[in-house]
C-alpha positions as CSV (number, residue, x, y, z in Angstrom):
1,M,-188.7,-71.7,-22.7
2,T,-185.7,-73.8,-21.9
3,A,-185.0,-75.2,-18.4
4,P,-182.2,-73.4,-16.6
5,P,-179.0,-75.3,-16.4
6,T,-178.4,-77.3,-13.3
7,G,-175.3,-78.9,-11.8
8,T,-173.1,-78.9,-8.8
9,I,-171.3,-76.0,-7.2
10,R,-168.0,-76.6,-5.7
11,V,-167.4,-75.0,-2.2
12,P,-163.7,-74.7,-1.3
13,R,-162.7,-76.6,1.8
14,T,-161.7,-74.5,4.8
15,T,-158.8,-75.2,7.0
16,G,-160.8,-74.5,10.2
17,L,-158.7,-71.4,11.0
18,A,-161.2,-68.9,9.6
19,P,-164.1,-69.9,12.0
20,V,-161.7,-69.8,14.9
21,R,-160.5,-66.3,14.0
22,S,-164.0,-65.2,13.3
23,R,-165.1,-66.4,16.8
24,A,-162.1,-64.7,18.4
25,R,-162.9,-61.5,16.6
26,G,-166.5,-61.8,17.7
27,L,-165.5,-62.4,21.3
28,A,-163.2,-59.4,21.3
29,S,-165.9,-57.3,19.7
30,S,-168.4,-58.4,22.3
31,I,-166.1,-57.6,25.1
32,G,-165.3,-54.2,23.6
33,L,-169.1,-53.5,23.1
34,A,-169.7,-54.5,26.8
35,V,-167.0,-52.1,28.0
36,V,-168.5,-49.3,26.0
37,R,-172.2,-49.9,26.7
38,T,-172.0,-51.2,30.3
39,P,-168.6,-50.1,31.7
40,E,-170.0,-50.2,35.2
41,L,-170.8,-53.9,35.1
42,T,-167.7,-54.8,33.1
43,I,-165.2,-53.0,35.4
44,G,-167.2,-54.1,38.5
45,A,-166.9,-57.7,37.5
46,L,-163.2,-57.3,36.7
47,G,-162.8,-55.8,40.2
48,V,-164.4,-58.8,41.9
49,L,-162.3,-61.3,39.9
50,I,-159.0,-59.4,40.7
51,A,-159.8,-59.0,44.4
52,A,-161.1,-62.6,44.9
53,A,-158.3,-64.3,43.0
54,F,-156.0,-66.2,45.4
55,A,-157.6,-64.4,48.4
56,W,-157.3,-67.6,50.4
57,V,-153.5,-67.7,50.2
58,P,-152.4,-65.0,52.7
59,S,-152.4,-66.2,56.3
60,L,-155.0,-64.6,58.6
61,W,-153.8,-62.0,61.1
62,Y,-155.0,-60.4,64.3
63,D,-157.7,-58.0,62.9
64,E,-159.2,-60.7,60.6
65,A,-159.3,-63.2,63.5
66,A,-161.4,-60.6,65.4
67,T,-163.9,-60.7,62.5
68,V,-164.0,-64.5,62.6
69,T,-164.5,-64.9,66.3
70,S,-167.1,-62.1,66.5
71,A,-169.1,-63.2,63.4
72,Q,-169.4,-66.8,64.6
73,R,-170.9,-66.0,68.0
74,S,-174.6,-66.3,68.7
75,W,-176.7,-63.1,68.5
76,P,-176.8,-62.7,72.4
77,Q,-173.0,-63.3,72.6
78,L,-172.4,-60.8,69.8
79,W,-174.7,-58.2,71.5
80,A,-172.8,-58.6,74.8
81,E,-169.5,-58.3,73.0
82,L,-170.5,-55.0,71.3
83,H,-171.3,-53.5,74.7
84,N,-167.7,-54.0,75.7
85,V,-165.6,-53.8,72.6
86,D,-165.8,-53.2,68.8
87,A,-169.2,-51.4,68.7
88,V,-167.6,-49.5,65.8
89,H,-167.7,-52.7,63.8
90,G,-171.1,-54.0,65.1
91,L,-173.0,-53.8,61.8
92,Y,-170.2,-55.4,59.9
93,Y,-170.0,-58.3,62.3
94,S,-173.7,-58.7,62.1
95,L,-173.6,-59.0,58.3
96,M,-170.7,-61.4,58.5
97,H,-172.6,-63.5,61.0
98,V,-175.4,-63.9,58.4
99,W,-172.9,-64.6,55.7
100,F,-171.1,-67.4,57.7
101,W,-174.5,-68.8,58.5
102,L,-175.2,-69.1,54.8
103,V,-171.8,-70.3,53.4
104,G,-169.7,-71.3,56.4
105,Y,-166.3,-70.0,57.4
106,T,-163.1,-70.4,55.5
107,P,-160.4,-67.8,54.8
108,F,-161.9,-67.4,51.3
109,T,-165.4,-66.9,52.5
110,L,-164.1,-64.4,55.1
111,R,-162.5,-62.3,52.4
112,F,-164.9,-62.7,49.5
113,P,-167.4,-60.0,50.7
114,S,-164.6,-57.5,50.5
115,A,-163.8,-58.6,47.0
116,L,-167.5,-58.2,46.1
117,A,-167.6,-54.7,47.7
118,I,-164.5,-53.6,45.7
119,G,-166.3,-54.7,42.5
120,V,-169.4,-52.8,43.4
121,A,-167.3,-49.8,44.4
122,A,-165.4,-49.9,41.0
123,G,-168.7,-49.9,39.1
124,L,-170.0,-47.0,41.2
125,V,-166.7,-45.1,40.6
126,V,-167.3,-45.5,36.8
127,A,-170.9,-44.2,37.3
128,L,-169.7,-41.2,39.3
129,G,-167.0,-40.4,36.8
130,R,-169.4,-40.5,33.9
131,R,-171.8,-38.2,35.9
132,L,-169.0,-35.8,36.6
133,G,-167.0,-35.8,33.3
134,G,-168.3,-38.2,30.8
135,R,-167.7,-41.8,29.7
136,R,-163.9,-41.4,29.3
137,L,-163.5,-40.1,32.8
138,G,-165.7,-42.8,34.3
139,I,-163.9,-45.7,32.6
140,T,-160.5,-44.3,33.4
141,A,-161.4,-43.6,37.0
142,G,-162.8,-47.1,37.4
143,L,-159.6,-48.8,36.1
144,V,-157.3,-46.5,38.1
145,F,-159.4,-47.3,41.2
146,L,-158.7,-51.0,40.7
147,A,-155.0,-50.3,40.2
148,L,-154.5,-48.5,43.6
149,P,-152.5,-50.6,45.9
150,R,-154.7,-49.9,48.9
151,V,-157.8,-51.0,47.0
152,Q,-156.1,-54.3,46.2
153,W,-155.3,-54.7,49.9
154,A,-158.8,-53.9,51.0
155,G,-160.3,-56.3,48.5
156,S,-158.5,-59.2,50.1
157,E,-159.0,-58.2,53.7
158,G,-161.6,-59.7,56.0
159,R,-162.4,-56.3,57.5
160,P,-164.9,-53.6,56.6
161,Y,-162.6,-51.2,54.7
162,A,-163.7,-52.3,51.2
163,T,-167.3,-51.8,52.1
164,I,-166.5,-48.4,53.5
165,T,-165.3,-47.3,50.1
166,T,-168.5,-48.6,48.5
167,L,-170.7,-46.7,50.9
168,A,-168.6,-43.5,50.4
169,V,-169.0,-43.5,46.7
170,C,-172.7,-44.7,46.8
171,L,-173.6,-41.9,49.3
172,T,-171.9,-39.4,47.0
173,L,-173.8,-40.6,43.9
174,V,-177.2,-40.4,45.8
175,G,-176.3,-36.9,47.0
176,L,-175.5,-35.7,43.5
177,T,-178.7,-37.1,42.2
178,A,-180.7,-35.4,45.0
179,V,-179.0,-32.1,44.2
180,R,-179.8,-32.4,40.5
181,R,-183.4,-33.4,41.1
182,T,-183.7,-30.3,43.4
183,R,-182.9,-28.2,40.3
184,T,-185.1,-30.0,37.9
185,G,-188.0,-31.6,39.7
186,R,-189.2,-33.6,42.6
187,S,-186.4,-34.5,44.9
188,L,-187.9,-35.4,48.3
189,H,-187.5,-39.2,47.9
190,W,-183.8,-38.7,46.9
191,W,-183.1,-36.7,50.0
192,V,-184.9,-39.3,52.1
193,A,-182.7,-41.9,50.5
194,Y,-179.6,-39.8,51.2
195,G,-180.5,-39.4,54.8
196,L,-181.2,-43.1,55.2
197,L,-178.0,-44.1,53.5
198,A,-176.0,-41.7,55.6
199,L,-177.6,-43.3,58.7
200,V,-176.6,-46.8,57.6
201,A,-173.1,-45.6,56.5
202,V,-172.2,-43.9,59.8
203,T,-173.6,-46.9,61.7
204,F,-171.4,-49.1,59.6
205,N,-168.3,-47.0,60.2
206,V,-168.4,-43.7,62.2
207,Y,-165.7,-42.2,60.0
208,L,-168.1,-42.1,57.1
209,S,-169.6,-39.0,58.8
210,L,-166.6,-37.2,57.4
211,A,-167.9,-37.9,53.9
212,V,-171.2,-36.2,54.8
213,V,-169.2,-33.2,56.0
214,A,-167.2,-33.2,52.8
215,H,-170.5,-33.1,50.8
216,A,-171.4,-29.9,52.7
217,V,-168.0,-28.4,51.6
218,T,-168.7,-29.3,48.0
219,L,-172.1,-27.6,48.1
220,L,-170.8,-24.5,49.7
221,W,-167.8,-24.4,47.4
222,T,-170.1,-24.7,44.4
223,L,-172.4,-21.9,45.6
224,V,-169.4,-19.6,46.1
225,V,-168.1,-20.3,42.6
226,Q,-171.6,-19.7,41.1
227,R,-171.9,-16.3,42.9
228,V,-168.4,-15.2,41.8
229,A,-169.3,-16.1,38.2
230,V,-172.6,-14.1,38.4
231,R,-170.8,-11.1,39.9
232,R,-168.1,-11.2,37.3
233,A,-170.7,-11.3,34.5
234,L,-172.5,-8.3,36.0
235,V,-169.3,-6.2,36.3
236,S,-167.6,-7.3,33.0
237,R,-169.3,-6.9,29.7
238,T,-167.1,-9.6,28.1
239,A,-167.6,-12.3,30.7
240,P,-170.5,-14.7,29.7
241,F,-173.4,-14.9,32.0
242,P,-173.5,-18.3,33.7
243,G,-176.4,-20.7,33.0
244,A,-178.6,-22.4,35.5
245,P,-176.9,-22.9,38.9
246,L,-175.6,-26.4,39.7
247,V,-176.4,-26.0,43.4
248,T,-179.3,-23.9,44.8
249,G,-179.9,-22.7,48.3
250,G,-182.8,-25.2,48.5
251,A,-180.4,-28.0,47.9
252,V,-178.1,-26.9,50.8
253,L,-181.2,-26.6,53.1
254,R,-182.4,-30.1,52.1
255,W,-178.9,-31.5,52.7
256,A,-178.8,-29.9,56.2
257,V,-182.2,-31.4,57.0
258,A,-181.3,-34.9,55.8
259,A,-177.9,-34.9,57.4
260,G,-179.3,-33.4,60.7
261,I,-182.0,-36.1,61.0
262,A,-179.4,-38.8,60.2
263,A,-177.1,-37.4,62.8
264,V,-179.8,-37.4,65.5
265,A,-180.8,-41.0,64.7
266,V,-177.3,-42.3,64.7
267,S,-176.1,-40.4,67.8
268,P,-176.7,-43.3,70.3
269,V,-174.4,-45.5,68.2
270,V,-171.8,-42.8,68.1
271,V,-172.0,-42.3,71.9
272,E,-171.5,-46.0,72.4
273,I,-168.5,-46.0,70.1
274,A,-167.0,-43.0,71.8
275,S,-167.3,-44.8,75.2
276,Q,-165.0,-47.5,73.8
277,S,-162.3,-45.0,72.6
278,K,-159.7,-47.0,74.6
279,Q,-159.7,-49.4,71.7
280,V,-157.7,-47.0,69.6
281,A,-155.1,-46.5,72.3
282,W,-152.6,-48.4,70.1
283,I,-152.7,-45.5,67.6
284,A,-149.6,-43.4,67.9
285,G,-149.6,-39.6,68.0
286,I,-148.2,-37.3,65.4
287,G,-144.6,-38.2,64.7
288,Q,-142.1,-38.7,61.9
289,R,-144.1,-41.6,60.4
290,T,-147.2,-39.5,60.0
291,G,-146.0,-37.7,56.9
292,D,-145.1,-41.0,55.2
293,Q,-148.4,-42.6,56.2
294,V,-150.4,-39.7,54.6
295,F,-148.1,-39.5,51.6
296,A,-147.6,-43.2,50.7
297,T,-149.2,-45.7,53.1
298,A,-152.9,-44.6,53.2
299,W,-153.6,-45.0,49.4
300,F,-150.5,-46.2,47.7
301,G,-149.3,-49.2,49.8
302,S,-146.1,-47.6,51.1
303,V,-144.6,-47.5,47.7
304,D,-142.9,-44.1,47.6
305,W,-142.3,-43.9,43.8
306,Y,-145.9,-44.9,43.1
307,A,-147.1,-42.4,45.6
308,A,-145.0,-39.6,44.0
309,V,-146.4,-40.3,40.6
310,A,-150.0,-40.5,41.9
311,W,-149.8,-37.3,43.9
312,S,-148.2,-35.5,40.9
313,L,-151.1,-36.7,38.7
314,M,-153.7,-35.5,41.2
315,V,-152.1,-32.1,41.4
316,V,-151.9,-31.8,37.7
317,G,-155.5,-33.0,37.2
318,V,-156.9,-30.5,39.7
319,A,-154.8,-27.6,38.4
320,A,-155.4,-28.3,34.7
321,T,-159.1,-28.9,35.2
322,L,-159.7,-25.6,37.1
323,F,-157.5,-23.7,34.7
324,T,-159.5,-24.8,31.7
325,A,-162.8,-24.1,33.5
326,H,-161.8,-20.5,34.4
327,R,-160.8,-19.5,30.9
328,R,-163.2,-17.0,29.2
329,S,-163.8,-19.5,26.4
330,A,-164.4,-22.4,28.7
331,T,-166.5,-25.2,27.2
332,V,-169.4,-26.9,28.9
333,R,-167.3,-30.0,29.3
334,A,-164.6,-28.0,31.1
335,L,-167.2,-26.5,33.5
336,V,-168.6,-29.9,34.2
337,R,-165.2,-31.4,34.9
338,A,-164.5,-28.5,37.3
339,Q,-167.4,-29.8,39.4
340,A,-165.6,-33.2,39.5
341,V,-162.8,-31.4,41.3
342,R,-165.2,-29.7,43.8
343,V,-166.7,-33.1,44.6
344,A,-163.5,-35.2,44.8
345,V,-161.1,-32.8,46.6
346,P,-163.1,-32.4,49.8
347,L,-163.6,-36.2,50.0
348,V,-159.8,-36.7,49.6
349,V,-158.7,-33.9,51.9
350,I,-161.2,-33.6,54.7
351,P,-161.2,-37.2,56.2
352,T,-157.4,-37.3,56.5
353,A,-157.1,-33.7,57.6
354,A,-159.8,-34.2,60.3
355,L,-158.2,-37.4,61.7
356,V,-154.7,-36.0,61.7
357,L,-155.9,-32.8,63.4
358,A,-157.7,-34.8,66.0
359,T,-154.6,-36.9,66.6
360,A,-152.5,-33.8,66.9
361,M,-154.9,-32.5,69.6
362,G,-154.5,-35.6,71.7
363,K,-157.4,-37.8,70.4
364,H,-155.4,-40.5,68.6
365,L,-157.7,-41.3,65.6
366,Y,-155.5,-41.4,62.5
367,S,-154.4,-44.7,61.0
368,P,-153.8,-45.1,57.3
369,K,-156.4,-47.8,57.0
370,Y,-159.1,-45.4,58.1
371,A,-158.5,-43.2,55.0
372,T,-159.8,-45.9,52.6
373,L,-163.1,-44.0,52.2
374,S,-161.2,-41.5,50.1
375,L,-159.9,-44.1,47.6
376,P,-162.7,-43.6,44.9
377,F,-162.1,-39.9,44.8
378,V,-158.3,-40.3,44.7
379,A,-158.9,-42.4,41.5
380,I,-161.1,-39.6,40.0
381,L,-158.5,-37.0,40.5
382,I,-155.8,-39.2,38.9
383,A,-158.2,-39.9,36.1
384,L,-158.8,-36.2,35.5
385,A,-155.1,-35.8,34.7
386,L,-155.0,-38.9,32.5
387,T,-158.0,-37.9,30.4
388,F,-156.2,-34.7,29.3
389,V,-154.1,-37.1,27.2
390,R,-155.0,-37.1,23.5
391,P,-155.7,-39.1,21.3
392,K,-157.6,-42.0,22.8
393,A,-154.8,-44.4,21.8
394,L,-152.3,-42.6,24.0
395,L,-154.9,-42.5,26.8
396,A,-155.2,-46.2,26.5
397,V,-151.5,-46.6,26.7
398,A,-151.3,-44.4,29.8
399,V,-154.1,-46.3,31.6
400,A,-152.4,-49.6,30.6
401,A,-149.2,-48.3,32.1
402,V,-150.9,-47.6,35.4
403,L,-152.4,-51.1,35.4
404,V,-149.1,-52.7,34.6
405,L,-147.3,-50.7,37.3
406,S,-149.8,-52.0,39.9
407,V,-149.2,-55.6,39.1
408,P,-146.3,-56.1,41.6
409,M,-148.4,-54.7,44.4
410,A,-151.4,-56.8,43.3
411,V,-149.1,-59.9,43.5
412,A,-147.6,-58.8,46.9
413,V,-150.9,-58.6,48.7
414,K,-151.7,-62.3,47.7
415,Q,-148.5,-63.7,49.1
416,P,-148.7,-66.1,52.1
417,L,-147.0,-63.6,54.4
418,A,-148.8,-60.5,53.1
419,K,-150.7,-59.9,56.3
420,Q,-148.1,-58.4,58.7
421,D,-145.8,-61.4,58.0
422,S,-148.4,-63.7,59.8
423,T,-147.4,-67.4,59.7
424,W,-150.5,-68.7,61.4
425,S,-151.5,-70.8,58.4
426,R,-148.1,-72.5,58.5
427,A,-148.3,-73.1,62.2
428,A,-151.7,-74.7,61.7
429,S,-150.4,-76.8,58.9
430,I,-147.5,-78.1,61.1
431,I,-149.9,-79.1,63.8
432,S,-152.3,-80.7,61.4
433,A,-149.5,-82.7,59.7
434,E,-148.0,-83.9,62.9
435,R,-151.3,-84.8,64.5
436,S,-152.2,-86.9,61.4
437,S,-149.1,-89.0,62.1
438,N,-150.0,-89.7,65.7
439,R,-152.2,-92.6,66.8
440,A,-155.8,-92.2,65.8
441,D,-157.0,-92.8,69.4
442,A,-154.5,-90.4,70.9
443,D,-155.9,-88.0,73.6
444,E,-154.4,-84.6,73.0
445,G,-154.5,-81.3,74.8
446,V,-153.2,-77.8,74.0
447,V,-151.8,-74.9,76.0
448,F,-152.0,-71.5,74.3
449,G,-149.3,-68.9,75.1
450,S,-149.7,-65.3,74.0
451,V,-149.1,-64.1,70.5
452,Y,-146.5,-61.8,69.1
453,G,-147.3,-58.1,69.6
454,H,-150.4,-58.9,71.7
455,P,-149.3,-60.2,75.1
456,G,-152.8,-60.1,76.5
457,T,-154.2,-62.3,73.7
458,T,-153.6,-66.0,73.7
459,A,-152.6,-68.1,70.7
460,D,-156.2,-69.5,70.7
461,I,-156.5,-66.8,68.1
462,I,-154.8,-69.2,65.7
463,R,-157.3,-71.9,66.5
464,V,-160.1,-69.5,65.8
465,S,-158.5,-68.7,62.4
466,Y,-157.7,-72.4,61.5
467,P,-160.1,-74.5,63.6
468,T,-159.6,-77.8,61.6
469,A,-156.0,-78.2,62.8
470,F,-157.1,-78.1,66.5
471,T,-160.3,-80.2,66.3
472,G,-160.5,-82.5,69.3
473,L,-157.8,-80.8,71.4
474,T,-158.6,-80.1,75.0
475,D,-157.7,-76.6,76.1
476,L,-155.7,-77.1,79.3
477,G,-155.1,-73.5,80.2
478,V,-158.3,-71.5,79.5
479,R,-160.0,-69.8,82.4
480,K,-162.5,-67.5,80.8
481,V,-164.0,-68.1,77.3
482,G,-164.3,-64.8,75.4
483,A,-167.7,-65.6,73.9
484,D,-169.2,-66.2,77.3
485,T,-167.7,-63.1,79.0
486,G,-168.4,-60.5,76.2
487,V,-164.7,-60.0,75.2
488,L,-162.9,-60.9,72.1
489,W,-160.4,-63.5,73.3
490,N,-160.1,-66.3,75.8
491,Q,-158.1,-65.8,79.0
492,T,-155.6,-68.2,80.5
493,G,-155.9,-69.1,84.1
494,D,-153.4,-70.4,86.8
495,L,-151.5,-73.1,84.8
496,A,-150.4,-74.8,88.0
497,S,-154.0,-75.7,88.8
498,T,-155.8,-75.8,85.4
499,I,-153.3,-78.1,83.6
500,P,-153.2,-80.9,86.1
501,S,-156.9,-80.8,86.6
502,R,-157.6,-81.4,82.9
503,L,-154.8,-83.9,82.0
504,D,-156.9,-87.0,82.7
505,D,-155.9,-89.6,80.0
506,I,-154.1,-87.1,77.7
507,D,-150.9,-88.4,76.4
508,T,-149.9,-85.6,74.0
509,V,-149.8,-81.8,74.7
510,W,-149.2,-79.1,72.3
511,F,-147.9,-75.7,73.3
512,V,-148.6,-72.8,70.8
513,G,-147.2,-69.4,71.6
514,G,-145.2,-66.4,70.3
515,T,-141.7,-65.1,70.1
516,V,-140.5,-61.8,71.4
517,K,-143.3,-59.2,72.2
518,A,-145.2,-62.1,73.7
519,R,-145.7,-63.3,77.3
520,D,-143.5,-66.4,77.6
521,I,-145.3,-69.1,79.6
522,E,-143.7,-72.1,77.9
523,P,-141.1,-72.7,80.6
524,E,-143.9,-72.8,83.3
525,T,-145.9,-75.1,81.0
526,A,-142.9,-77.4,80.5
527,S,-142.2,-77.6,84.2
528,I,-145.8,-78.5,85.1
529,L,-146.0,-81.1,82.3
530,A,-142.6,-82.6,83.4
531,A,-143.9,-83.1,86.9
532,H,-146.7,-85.2,85.3
533,G,-144.4,-87.4,83.2
534,F,-144.3,-85.3,79.9
535,T,-141.2,-84.5,77.9
536,A,-140.7,-82.3,74.9
537,K,-140.6,-84.4,71.7
538,E,-140.2,-81.7,69.0
539,H,-140.0,-77.9,68.6
540,W,-140.9,-75.7,65.7
541,K,-140.6,-72.0,65.0
542,T,-142.3,-70.4,62.0
543,G,-142.2,-66.6,61.8
544,T,-143.3,-65.3,65.2
545,V,-145.1,-68.6,66.2
546,V,-143.4,-71.3,68.4
547,I,-144.8,-74.8,68.7
548,T,-143.7,-77.6,71.0
549,E,-145.1,-81.1,71.2
550,F,-144.9,-82.8,74.6
551,V,-145.5,-86.5,75.0
552,K,-146.0,-88.7,78.0
553,R,-143.1,-90.9,78.9
């Protein structure tokens, strides 16, 4: 035997582009695989990133300042406050109290829990859509949910509205699971979970009780449809006999027991909230604006053309889905998607209809922001229409178009003046910059006037929102501290007595107040300070905030 020939093998040199392209293709493939296999996690993570990005940019506003001042109080102070005001937000404030204890307060940490809640809600919307209509409906609904202007607003708002959407869709998912387990096996623990979650949800926000009512409508609607189908099959020889019922009488009974127990358990909280109904006295009655609020503001960010497209898609989605389900040759997929309509429509219609009706009857309860609990189900109805598009490539184009059209609204809610044109951040920056140029040993005081739109609230609310700019300042006008008296905001006393008694060695006084729609106490402040040797050095106006620096002659 001869030895095999040996030698060298030439390997062609690579330019380096092939590995890069290979890694890029591998990354794209991994992302695509993740979207397909775990769309809930992927879309949920995308939701957190979108909502959290630049969340620190918009200036805080009145409602967010209420969160900040409440959540930073001691437990006894917070408990005393909730007996006087904002019991409706008690659980939210408690959670934010713990959050601030863990991470501290900044505008970003204030808003990040909402971004996280939107991410969780988006993942749950995908899961609910998959349960009701398959993977395509779930993924489409999750992406549409993230595109809704009101979702983008809620995700960067230091208030409970994002979490309300999460609880609404989570409660619906648990309820659907309980109903399904009632048909197929042991369901007691799922109904216990539903009752406990309903208790927590209504404690978190009393309007979530309307979601529980909507679930009852879904169950009854489904029962009626099933009985009609059975009757039609018995009368007509050509009509197919329906299969196993989606909802049984036992499921309705179990829902009634779980909801009833939760209602009894939460009733003390509801009674306390009802006793503070004067808090919503600012809500207007039914008027010309109500139609616009329902049509465009509540879910679509007051963008009329966007609202018109979205409402059209919802109507088309509902009509087309029910039409295909009621054909004699209806497929199993069509029948399942019809159940998506029966789940989503009550959750879209009932909360808004109930609040508008109550407002029309004299109990002013409807505000567009209170309709956020319906956002997940608005997304599902829109997705029902989009998923009729064939083939998948065209569906992808349609979803991409929805996402692109939402970009201007997503950018708008991250602008510095996005929160009711608030310029509190700018005002704090002015004070901070000017104070840094003063003597390091300067003794400084501040007098807070009232703020625009809230004559009974002092501009101390700006200090609460941006405390660093006011560090070391002596409040010359405060008479009662809100945290000590169980109310939200500090109260100013008689300036003629409080200011002179606190001047001591102070050589610089800042006045911070508001423009029109504010109680103007600056002339009185200037007169008192002038009598003690102070003169106005400089004046600023930024938006609705006015600032004056007084120095001792």
